[in-house]
C-alpha positions as CSV (number, residue, x, y, z in Angstrom):
1,M,-11.6,-8.8,-2.2
2,S,-7.5,-7.5,-1.2
3,N,-6.4,-4.6,-2.4
4,R,-2.8,-5.7,-4.5
5,S,-1.6,-2.3,-3.5
6,Y,-1.4,-2.9,-0.4
7,W,2.3,-4.4,1.0
8,S,2.0,-6.8,4.3
9,E,4.4,-6.9,6.4
10,K,4.7,-10.3,6.3
11,E,5.6,-9.3,2.1
12,D,8.0,-6.5,3.3
13,E,10.2,-9.1,5.2
14,I,10.3,-11.6,2.1
15,L,11.4,-8.5,0.4
16,K,14.1,-7.4,2.9
17,K,15.4,-11.1,3.0
18,Y,15.5,-11.9,-0.7
19,Y,15.5,-8.8,-2.9
20,L,19.9,-8.2,-2.4
21,L,20.3,-11.8,-3.1
22,E,21.6,-12.4,-6.9
23,D,18.1,-14.9,-7.8
24,G,16.5,-12.8,-5.0
25,I,13.7,-11.5,-7.0
26,S,13.1,-14.7,-8.6
27,S,12.7,-16.2,-5.6
28,I,10.5,-13.5,-4.2
29,L,8.2,-13.6,-7.6
30,K,7.8,-17.5,-6.6
31,T,7.0,-16.5,-3.1
32,L,4.5,-14.1,-4.0
33,P,3.2,-15.1,-7.6
34,N,0.6,-11.9,-7.3
35,R,3.0,-9.5,-7.5
36,T,4.8,-8.4,-10.4
37,Y,8.5,-7.7,-11.1
38,N,7.9,-3.7,-11.1
39,A,6.0,-3.5,-8.6
40,I,8.7,-5.5,-6.3
41,K,11.3,-3.0,-7.8
42,A,9.1,-0.2,-6.8
43,R,8.2,-1.5,-3.5
44,A,12.6,-2.5,-2.8
45,N,13.7,0.9,-3.8
46,T,11.6,4.0,-3.0
47,V,9.9,2.3,0.0
48,L,12.5,0.0,2.1
49,N,15.2,1.7,0.3
50,L,16.8,-1.9,-1.1
51,K,19.4,-1.2,-4.0
52,R,21.2,-4.1,-5.9
53,H,23.9,-3.6,-7.5
54,I,24.4,-5.9,-10.0
55,A,27.3,-5.8,-12.4
56,Y,25.1,-6.9,-16.0
57,T,27.7,-8.3,-18.8
58,K,27.1,-9.5,-22.5
59,N,28.3,-9.6,-25.6
60,E,28.8,-6.3,-26.5
61,S,29.9,-6.6,-30.3
62,F,27.2,-9.1,-30.6
63,F,25.3,-7.3,-33.4
64,E,28.6,-5.7,-34.7
65,I,28.7,-7.6,-37.6
66,P,25.3,-9.2,-39.5
67,N,25.5,-12.7,-39.8
68,I,23.1,-15.4,-40.2
69,V,22.5,-15.5,-35.9
70,N,22.4,-11.9,-34.7
71,C,20.0,-11.4,-38.2
72,A,17.2,-13.7,-37.1
73,I,17.7,-12.6,-33.6
74,S,17.3,-8.9,-35.2
75,G,14.6,-10.0,-36.9
76,F,13.1,-11.0,-33.4
77,I,13.4,-8.2,-31.5
78,E,12.1,-6.3,-34.6
79,A,8.5,-8.1,-34.0
80,D,9.1,-8.8,-30.4
81,G,11.4,-6.5,-28.6
82,N,10.9,-3.2,-26.8
83,I,13.8,-1.1,-27.2
84,K,14.1,2.6,-24.7
85,E,17.0,5.3,-25.0
86,Q,18.2,6.7,-22.7
87,E,16.1,8.7,-19.9
88,F,17.0,11.7,-17.5
89,E,15.7,13.4,-14.7
90,N,16.2,16.8,-13.6
91,G,19.6,16.7,-16.4
92,V,20.4,13.1,-14.5
93,L,21.3,10.6,-16.2
94,K,18.0,8.3,-15.1
95,S,18.1,4.9,-17.3
96,N,21.1,4.3,-19.9
97,G,18.2,2.7,-22.2
98,N,17.6,-1.2,-22.2
99,I,16.3,-4.0,-24.7
100,S,13.7,-6.2,-23.9
101,I,11.6,-9.0,-25.1
102,G,8.6,-10.4,-23.9
103,I,6.7,-13.5,-25.3
104,H,4.7,-16.6,-24.2
105,G,5.5,-18.2,-21.5
106,K,5.8,-21.1,-24.1
107,D,8.5,-20.0,-25.6
108,I,11.0,-19.5,-23.3
109,K,13.1,-21.6,-24.7
110,M,13.9,-18.9,-27.5
111,L,15.0,-16.6,-24.6
112,E,16.8,-18.9,-23.3
113,T,18.7,-19.7,-26.7
114,I,19.0,-15.6,-27.1
115,K,20.6,-15.4,-23.4
116,S,22.7,-17.9,-23.9
117,L,24.1,-16.8,-27.6
118,T,25.0,-13.2,-26.1
119,S,26.8,-14.9,-22.9
120,Y,24.5,-12.3,-21.2
121,N,23.9,-13.1,-17.0
122,G,21.0,-11.5,-16.9
123,K,17.3,-13.1,-15.9
124,I,14.5,-14.6,-17.4
125,Y,11.0,-13.8,-15.8
126,T,7.6,-14.9,-15.7
127,R,4.5,-13.3,-14.8
128,I,0.8,-13.0,-15.8
129,H,-0.3,-10.4,-18.1
130,K,-3.7,-9.3,-18.9
131,T,-4.2,-8.2,-22.4
132,K,-7.1,-7.0,-24.4
133,I,-7.8,-7.0,-28.4
134,K,-10.3,-5.7,-30.4
135,D,-11.3,-7.8,-33.4
136,Y,-10.8,-5.8,-36.6
137,R,-11.2,-8.3,-39.1
138,S,-15.1,-9.0,-38.0
139,N,-18.1,-7.3,-38.3
140,S,-18.7,-7.1,-34.8
141,G,-15.3,-5.6,-33.4
142,K,-16.2,-7.3,-30.1
143,T,-12.9,-6.4,-27.9
144,K,-11.5,-10.1,-26.5
145,F,-9.4,-10.6,-23.1
146,Y,-6.9,-12.6,-22.1
147,E,-5.0,-13.7,-19.3
148,T,-1.3,-14.8,-20.5
149,R,1.5,-16.6,-19.0
150,M,4.3,-13.9,-20.6
151,A,8.4,-14.7,-20.3
152,Y,11.2,-11.8,-20.2
153,L,14.1,-11.0,-20.9
154,S,15.8,-7.4,-20.3
155,F,19.2,-6.1,-21.5
156,F,20.6,-2.9,-19.7
157,D,22.9,-0.4,-20.8
158,T,22.5,-1.1,-24.7
159,M,24.0,1.6,-26.2
160,K,26.2,-0.1,-28.2
161,W,23.5,-2.9,-29.0
162,R,21.3,0.2,-30.0
163,K,23.6,2.0,-32.2
164,D,24.7,-1.6,-33.9
165,L,21.2,-2.3,-34.4
166,E,19.9,0.9,-36.0
167,K,22.9,0.8,-38.3
168,N,22.9,-2.4,-39.8
169,W,19.0,-3.3,-39.5
170,N,17.6,0.1,-39.3
171,I,16.0,-1.0,-35.7
172,T,14.8,2.4,-33.5
173,P,12.8,2.7,-30.5
174,K,9.1,3.4,-30.9
175,K,9.7,0.8,-34.0
176,S,6.5,-0.7,-34.8
177,L,5.1,1.8,-36.9
178,T,8.4,3.3,-38.4
179,M,9.7,-0.7,-39.1
180,K,12.2,0.6,-42.3
181,A,14.2,-2.2,-44.7
182,P,17.3,-3.3,-43.4
183,N,20.8,-2.4,-44.9
184,L,21.3,-5.8,-45.7
185,S,22.5,-7.3,-48.9
186,S,23.4,-10.9,-48.6
187,L,20.2,-13.6,-49.1
188,E,21.2,-15.5,-46.4
189,H,21.4,-12.7,-43.9
190,I,17.7,-11.1,-45.4
191,L,16.2,-14.6,-45.1
192,A,17.6,-15.1,-41.6
193,Y,16.2,-11.7,-40.4
194,Y,12.5,-11.8,-41.9
195,S,12.6,-15.5,-40.3
196,G,12.9,-13.9,-37.1
197,A,10.1,-10.9,-37.6
198,I,8.0,-14.0,-38.9
199,C,8.1,-15.5,-35.2
200,G,7.1,-12.4,-34.0
201,D,4.7,-10.9,-36.3
202,G,4.0,-13.5,-38.2
203,S,2.1,-16.9,-38.6
204,I,2.5,-20.0,-40.3
205,T,-1.0,-21.7,-41.2
206,L,-2.6,-24.9,-42.9
207,N,-5.9,-24.1,-44.4
208,K,-7.0,-26.9,-46.9
209,N,-3.6,-28.3,-47.0
210,I,-2.0,-25.0,-48.2
211,L,0.8,-23.9,-46.9
212,R,0.1,-19.9,-45.9
213,I,3.0,-17.4,-44.2
214,D,2.3,-14.1,-43.1
215,L,4.1,-11.1,-41.8
216,L,2.5,-7.6,-40.5
217,G,4.7,-4.4,-41.3
218,T,5.3,-1.4,-42.2
219,L,4.8,-1.1,-46.1
220,D,8.7,-0.1,-46.7
221,F,9.3,-3.5,-44.3
222,L,7.4,-5.4,-46.4
223,S,8.1,-4.4,-49.9
224,F,12.2,-5.0,-49.3
225,F,11.2,-8.2,-47.7
226,K,9.3,-9.0,-51.0
227,T,11.7,-7.6,-53.8
228,S,14.0,-9.8,-51.8
229,I,12.4,-13.4,-52.2
230,K,11.5,-12.6,-55.8
231,D,13.8,-15.1,-57.1
232,I,14.0,-18.0,-54.9
233,A,9.8,-17.7,-53.9
234,P,8.4,-15.9,-56.2
235,S,4.8,-14.3,-55.4
236,K,2.2,-12.4,-57.1
237,T,0.4,-11.6,-54.1
238,N,-0.2,-7.8,-53.2
239,I,0.6,-5.7,-50.0
240,N,-2.0,-5.0,-47.9
241,L,-2.9,-2.8,-45.6
242,E,-3.9,-4.5,-42.5
243,R,-7.3,-2.4,-41.6
244,K,-8.3,1.0,-42.5
245,G,-6.8,3.7,-40.5
246,S,-3.6,1.4,-39.7
247,K,0.1,2.2,-40.9
248,I,0.3,-2.0,-40.5
249,Y,0.5,-4.2,-43.9
250,S,0.5,-7.2,-44.3
251,F,2.2,-9.8,-46.7
252,R,1.2,-13.2,-47.7
253,T,2.9,-16.1,-49.8
254,S,1.2,-19.2,-50.0
255,G,1.1,-22.6,-51.8
256,V,4.1,-23.3,-53.7
257,S,5.7,-19.7,-52.9
258,A,5.5,-20.7,-49.3
259,Y,6.8,-23.7,-49.8
260,L,9.7,-22.9,-51.7
261,L,10.4,-19.9,-49.1
262,A,10.1,-22.0,-46.2
263,K,12.3,-25.1,-47.4
264,V,15.0,-22.0,-48.3
265,M,14.8,-20.8,-45.3
266,L,14.5,-23.8,-42.9
267,C,18.3,-24.3,-44.5
268,L,19.5,-22.1,-41.9
269,D,21.0,-22.8,-38.7
270,V,19.3,-19.8,-36.5
271,P,17.1,-19.8,-33.6
272,R,13.5,-19.5,-34.4
273,L,10.3,-21.0,-32.5
274,D,9.7,-24.2,-33.4
275,R,5.8,-24.2,-32.4
276,K,5.2,-21.7,-35.1
277,W,7.7,-23.2,-37.4
278,D,7.1,-27.2,-37.3
279,V,4.2,-26.4,-39.3
280,A,6.4,-25.6,-42.5
281,R,8.6,-28.7,-41.4
282,N,5.8,-31.1,-41.4
283,Y,4.4,-29.8,-44.0
284,I,7.2,-29.7,-46.6
285,K,7.7,-33.3,-45.2
286,S,4.7,-34.2,-46.3
287,V,5.1,-32.6,-49.5
288,E,7.9,-34.6,-50.4
289,S,6.8,-38.0,-49.5
290,T,3.7,-38.7,-51.0
291,P,2.4,-37.9,-54.5
292,Q,0.9,-34.6,-55.6
293,H,-1.7,-33.4,-58.1
294,H,-0.4,-32.0,-61.2
295,R,-1.4,-28.4,-60.7
296,F,1.0,-28.6,-57.8
297,I,3.5,-30.4,-59.7
298,F,2.9,-27.3,-62.8
299,Q,3.4,-24.4,-60.5
300,L,7.3,-25.6,-58.6
301,K,8.2,-26.1,-62.2
302,N,7.4,-22.7,-63.4
303,K,8.3,-20.7,-59.9
304,I,11.8,-23.3,-59.2
305,N,15.1,-21.6,-61.1
306,H,18.1,-22.3,-60.6
307,Q,18.8,-19.2,-57.6
308,T,16.5,-21.6,-56.0
309,I,18.2,-24.8,-56.6
310,D,21.6,-23.4,-56.2
311,F,20.8,-22.0,-52.5
312,L,19.4,-25.9,-51.7
313,R,22.5,-27.6,-52.7
314,K,24.8,-25.2,-51.0
315,Y,23.1,-26.4,-48.2
316,N,23.0,-29.8,-49.1
317,E,18.7,-29.7,-49.2
318,E,17.4,-31.8,-51.8
319,V,15.9,-30.5,-54.7
320,P,12.0,-31.0,-55.1
321,H,11.3,-34.1,-57.8
322,L,7.8,-34.4,-56.4
323,E,5.9,-37.7,-57.9
324,I,3.2,-37.1,-59.7
325,K,-0.3,-38.0,-58.2
326,K,-2.5,-40.3,-60.5
327,T,-5.8,-39.0,-61.6
328,S,-9.1,-40.7,-59.7
329,P,-11.2,-42.6,-61.9
330,R,-14.1,-40.1,-61.4
331,V,-12.1,-37.4,-62.8
332,L,-11.1,-39.7,-66.0
333,E,-14.8,-40.7,-66.4
334,S,-15.5,-37.0,-66.5
335,L,-12.8,-35.9,-68.9
336,K,-13.8,-39.1,-71.0
337,Y,-17.5,-37.3,-71.2
338,A,-15.9,-34.3,-71.8
339,R,-14.3,-35.2,-74.8
340,T,-17.5,-36.7,-76.5
341,Q,-19.0,-33.4,-76.0
342,I,-16.1,-31.9,-77.5
343,K,-16.1,-34.1,-80.2
344,K,-20.6,-33.3,-80.6
345,G,-19.5,-29.5,-80.8
346,K,-20.9,-29.0,-77.5
347,I,-18.1,-27.7,-75.7
348,K,-17.1,-24.0,-76.7
349,N,-13.2,-24.4,-75.0
350,P,-11.6,-27.8,-75.4
351,S,-8.4,-26.5,-74.3
352,L,-9.6,-27.1,-71.0
353,F,-9.6,-30.4,-71.2
354,P,-6.3,-32.3,-71.7
355,A,-6.3,-34.5,-74.6
356,K,-4.7,-37.7,-72.5
357,S,-5.2,-39.0,-68.7
358,I,-2.1,-38.1,-65.9
């Protein structure tokens, strides 16, 4: 087996040929797929003395004033971003700090959107990433190994961005265990921010045709979210510790609450992972195109209010008026039998059975 740490003369020649070109690293990664971006950079800089002098430009004021677009991207950075502070070596500035985002290669479109919106001239790179994950939720606690093609986008010299991210959203380096509530008051901004966070640290799933939206974070981060949506998508679900000994919590909305939350979040025209949010889109379409059980209609009538209705109308979204699904003949027969038993005094709690079928 060859040693990947050993660089051949042929590989060095490829680095010398392409490294200093504008798209040089992309060309090298395609030619040498077993080499990573960091390995190529280290070899070129420290051994071959090849120094790239590229002026990276971006919209420095992008995060200065919150709006729904930068709120969504900020939420995504909070979840899937990596923020580094300035680095010094022997009193000399080694790195001016950067912000990088790494996601699954199949979601590279999200990085392309962020790159375009921020007017950034940097490159998106892909590479194979090896990961090991311990399954804390099962009794076995087995460790699983994965190989995934990841896509990365790094922004350099981000001092202005880092200041604005902290000022508006309380996003700081080493944020995973110190996530704080954002400094936002507008409902649209809050929904956009947490929509971005769900793209990274959340999941949207269907379980027995029940929609579930889960989000991970600190207690402060999730408590603010739960409080902010209590009027527009009320939920009685508790915020739970993800696992014993951890500082990460989880918050789940499901059923009618998740339906309303997804509906108002999808009103906003913001960048999001379609692969994840299409689950909610398809569920909403299914719910509104087919009759629903009486229980779903009853819960919807209890949870939807004028604030939710006004929000939907503001974005020209249809207010749900769902048709009730007819009671099946089998249930009707059961109700008929139950009523005969009520008359005979054999059922202690007759209020469980409606006087008339739906």
